[in-house]
N, C-alpha and C positions, 0 to 999 in steps of 0.2 A: 614263291607263294606268299611268304612273309612280306615281301616288298609290295605285293598287290594289295594285301589287307591294310597295310599302313597308308597306301595311297587312297584307298576308299574311305578310311577313317578320317583322313585329312580333308576330304571333300564334304564331310557331313555338316549339317546346319547346327543352329543353336539347340541346346537341350531345353526341356520344359522348365526347369528351374531357372535357367538364364533368361528365358522369356518372361517369367513371372517377376523376376527381379527388375528387368528392364521396364515392364509395364508399371510396376510400383513406383519406380523412380520418376518415370514420365508423368504419372498421375500427381505425384507430389509437386513436381515442377509446375504443372498446369494449374493446380489449386493455388499455389503460392503466387503465381503471376496474376490469376484472377482476383485474389485478395488485394494485391498491390494496386491493380486497376480500380477496384471498387473503393479502396481507401482513398486513392487519389481523387476519384470522382466526388466522394463525400467531402473531402477537404476543399476541393474547388467550389462546390456548391455552398459550403459553410462560409468560405471566404467571400464569395459573391453576396451571400445573404448579410454578412457583417458589414460589407461596404454599403449595401442598400439601406440597412438599418441605421448605420452611422450617418449617412447622407440625410435620411428623413429626420432623424433626431436633431441634427444640426440645423436643418431648415426650420423645424418647429421652435428650437431655441432662439434662432435669429428673429423669428416672427415675434416671439414674446418679448425679446429685448427691444426690438423696434417699437413695439407698442408701449413698453415701459418708458422709453425715452420721450414719448409724447404725453406722458401723464402730467396733470396740472395740479397746482395747489390752490384749491377753491374752498374757502371757509364755509360756504353755505350748503355743502353736500358732503357725503362720506366719500373721501377720496379713495380709500381702500376698504374692501370687505373680504374677509377670509373665512371660509367655512371648512372645517376639518372633520366633518362627521361621517363622510362616506368612505367606502373601501372598495377594492376590486375582488380578487380571488379569495382573499382571507382577511381577517381583522388586522393583521400586521401590515397589510399592503394598503397604504393610504391613497385616497383619491380626493384631494382638496379641490375647492372651487374658489377662484380668485377673481375679484372684480376691481377695476380701477378706472378712473375718469381720464379721458384724453380729449384733445382737440379733434374735431371732425375734419371736414374738408374733402377734397376730391378722392382721397384714398379710402374713405369710409362710406358705406352705403347709407342711404337715407338722409344725406346732407346735400346742401346746395353745392354744386361742383365749383362755384366761384367763391365759396365761403371757407375761411380758415378759422373762424371764431365760434364754431358750433360745438357744444360739449356733447360727448357721447360716453357711454360706459362700455368697456371691453370686458368680456367674461371668458375665462378659461375654465373648463370643467371636463370631467370624465363621464362618458356615457356608455352603456352596454349595447352591443349589437349581436346579431346572430349570423353565423356563416352558413354556407350551403349545406353543411352536414347537421345543422341545427344546434351547433355548439355556441355558447356565449363567449364573446371576447369584448375588449374594451378599447375605446378610442379617446384621444384627447381632442376636445372640440374648442372652437373659437366662435363666440357669438357677439353680436353688437346689440346694445340696449340703449333705448332712447328716453330721455326725460326722467321725471320723477317716478313715473310708474315702472320704468325699466322693463318694458315689454321687449322681448326678443324681436329684432328686425330680421336677422338672418343668423344662421349658425351652421357650421360645417366641420367635419373631422379634419384635423391637420396631422394626425399621427395614429397609426393602427397598432393593435396588440400591445397596448399600454398596460404595464403591470402596476406602476405607481406614479403618481404626480403629487408633488409636495411643494408648497410655497411657504417660506419662512421669512417674516417681515421683522426688520430691526429698526429701532429709533436711533436718534443721534448719539445716545450713550451706548450703542451697540448692545442694547437689551432686547431680547426677543419679545415680540408682541404676539400674544396668543390669538385664537380665533375670535375676531371681533370686527367692528366697524370703526374706522378712525377718520377724523375730519382734518387731518394734517398730513403733510408729506413725510413719509418715513425716510430713513437714511439710505437703506439698500434692501434688496430682496434677493434671497437665495432660491433658486429654482432647481428642483431635483426631478428627473424623469427616468423611469426604468421601463424597458420594453423587452419583449421576447419575440423570437422569430416565429414565423408561421409554422415551420416544421416542429419546433420545440413546443409550440402551443398545442399541436395535435398530440405530441407525445405526452404532454402533461395531462390532457384530457383522457388518454388511454390509461395512464397511471391512476387517475381519479376513478375510472370505471372499474379497474381491477384491484387496486390496493387502497383506495379511499382518499379523502380530501387531504389528509396530512401528508401523504406521499406526493400528491400533486403540488401542494404548496411548497414543499421542500424542493422539489425539482424546479419550480418556477423561480424561487428565490436564488437557487444556485446558478441557473442558466440565464437569468435576466441580465441585459446590458444596461449599465447605469450611466447617466449623464448629469452634469452639473454646470450651472452658470450663475454668476453673481452680477446684479445690476445695481449700480449706484445711481440714485434717482436725481434728476435735475429739479431745482426749485424755480418754478416759472411763475413769477408774480408781475403785477403791473401791466398786464396785457389786456386791452379792451376786449370784453366778451359780449356776445349777443345772446342773452338768455332766452330760452323758450319756456321758462317757468317762473312763477313769482319769486322774487327775492325779498326777504324780510328786511 
């Protein structure tokens, strides 16, 4: 009789306690795996976004550099004009406006395709736009201006979600030139650009709605990606120019 009871007891299943422990361990494993997958997905998206932002920022920097390499030293006009009065999301985030004179030609709109001697002004500035949710964001824009009146011929954004755009001009003595118009060729220009990803922009807006502008600005400054380039300017003199405005 004793052997029969032992045989039946050996064939019995798991106890309730054993089942609860097993389910708990399994749940912990499933939650851990789900977190790993989610973290991997977020890291992958962040990596793709960083590559995208870096590529766009490099493209914008290269465009500015190419334009600066075409600037001219013309005594009858203001070669460089720098305006530092604007900002983006906060007073600490500057949005400069930079103008400088370049030769025109086939790569610039509004000029004769066969002409390389036409002067134009290139302008880089930050403008506000509105996304599909009604939130304001900022873009870095490139515009062409013609003649003494400097009316915009065309302008278009070259970089989105710009946090800051700064241009610092230096003379031959490596002295910084403030916001002004100068009629000579500076020695070099430092360009600083800061951008934020679209996802971080939305997070910043949510922070602004729930915790105020200080929290939003702090988040933007912490998460912005910053880029820098330095352009040493050529001195282009003695080239025959065809002016479309009176020369004194």
